[in-house]
N, C-alpha and C positions, 0 to 999 in steps of 0.2 A: 828133407824130411817136408811132409805137409804140414800146414798151422794147427789144425786138429791133433795130429801126433804130437808136435811139439806141445802143445797146453795139455795132452794128457800123460805126457812122460813122468815117470816115476823112477824113484831112487832104484828099486829093481830092475829098472832097465838099463842103467847104465853096466857094464862090466869092463871095469879098467885093467884087471888081469889080461882079457884077451882083447883091449882094446875095441870094444864094439856098443854100439845101441842098439838093444833090441826092443823096439815097440812091440805093445801088446795091446793096446786100447789107443781109441782118440778120445778127445773132446767133441763133444756134439756143440757145433754153433749156436745152435738155437737155445737148448736147453740145459747146456754147459754139464751133462752128464756124462759119464765115460761109456763109451760103447765100443763093439768091434770096428777092427781097422777095415778101411776101404775095399782090399781086394786082398786075396791070399799072399801075394807077393809085397804087400806093405810088411808083413812079419818078417819079410827078410833082415838078417843083421845089417847096420849099416856101420862101415868101419869109421874107428874113431881116430882123427888125427892126433898124434902129440900136442899139439897148440892148442885143439879143443879140451884134451883132457885134463890138461892144465887149468884152464877157464874154468870147465865144470867142478873139478876139485876145489878150487879158490872159491866158486860160489856155494858150493855145499860146505865148505867149512866157515865161511864167514857173512854169508845172506841167507842162506836156505832155513825156513821154519819148518818145524816139524808139523804132518798135518795128517789125519786119519787114514788117508788114500797114499801118503807118501808121495804125494805130486811135486814136482820139481818147482812149478810155478802157479802160485794161486794168489788167490783174492787175500783180503785180511780174514775173510770169512771161512777160508781155507776150500774154497771153490775153485774149479779152473778158471782162469783170465778169461775174459772176451777177447776174442781177435782183435776187433775193431777198438778195443781200448788199449790193446797191446800197440796197433799202428798209430793210433791218435795220441796216445801219453809217451810212447817210447819210441818208435820207428822214425815218424816225422820229425820229433825236433832233433833227434841225433842226425838224420840227414841234414836238416836244416843248417845246425851247428859246423857239421863237415863242408857247410856250400853245395852240397848236392841237389838235384831235385827233390822236392818232398811234397808238393801237390798229386794227386792221382795215385799215389804209390800204396801197394800192398804186400803181404809177405810171401805171396804166391810169386813174385817177380824174381826173388831169387833162387826158385826152381827153374825157371827159366833161363836166371843168368848163368847159372851151376852149368846146365845143360850146355848152353852155347860155349861157355869158356872152355868146356872139356872137349867139346866137337873142335872147336878154334886151336886146340892143342894137339890135336890128331889121336886122341884119344880113341879107341875101339869103339865103335857104334854099341857093341854087345854089353862093354863096359859102362857106357853112358846111360844106356837102359837099365841096367843092375843097378848102378847108383841112384835114379829115380825111381826105381823099384815098379816100373811099369809091366805088365802083363804083354803087350804087344811093342813091339820097336817101332812100329809105326807110329804109335802116340809119341814117342820121343821125339822124333825126327819131324813129324807133322805140325808139333806143337809147342816144342819145348826146345828147338835148336832153331835160332835164328841167324840170319847172315845180313851185314849190313853192306852198305857200298865199297868202303873201305876194305873190308876182308873180301870181296869178289874182285876188287881191284888187285890186291894183293896176288890173290889165287891166279888169276889171268895173269898177273906179269912174272908169275913163276913158271910159267910155261908158253911164253908169249915167242913167237917166232920174231927175228929182226924184221923190223918194218922200214929200217932204212933202203929207200930206194936211190942208187947210184944216179948221180945227177952229171949227166953228160957235159964237158967241156966244148964241145965240138959243137960249131955253130950252124952246121947242117942238119942236126938232129934235133 
């Protein structure tokens, strides 16, 4: 999901029975007001993994505070959280604690990471596009699927023709 969609999630967007998240609005980064989603494809339901369902149910039972908009994540004043503060006070300290790079990171990197991870696992391009909810598959593969040198090396090794050249023992050659 996009950061604004996550910050605009409401309890009505979670369907535990069908195992989906159905985004309906997003939080505007500047005004923190709820507004329409970025594209019509953004309204597509998102499959909820069993592990995510457990995390969300636990969060709702033990940490969620009721608020007028039924937002999942709010400030003390029941407004949508600021993305910058989520990164500064939530994401970066967590990454630092885990010993991972934590400077110059943001929430959007997770969209790139999931796109790349799915492609690396040979998930069909159409499925990757649908998970990221892009209208155009070109966007998915032009901007959201990345390949590092190790992945390229592994790919080439998997189809490499033997490069062993016989070495002659004949002194005339």
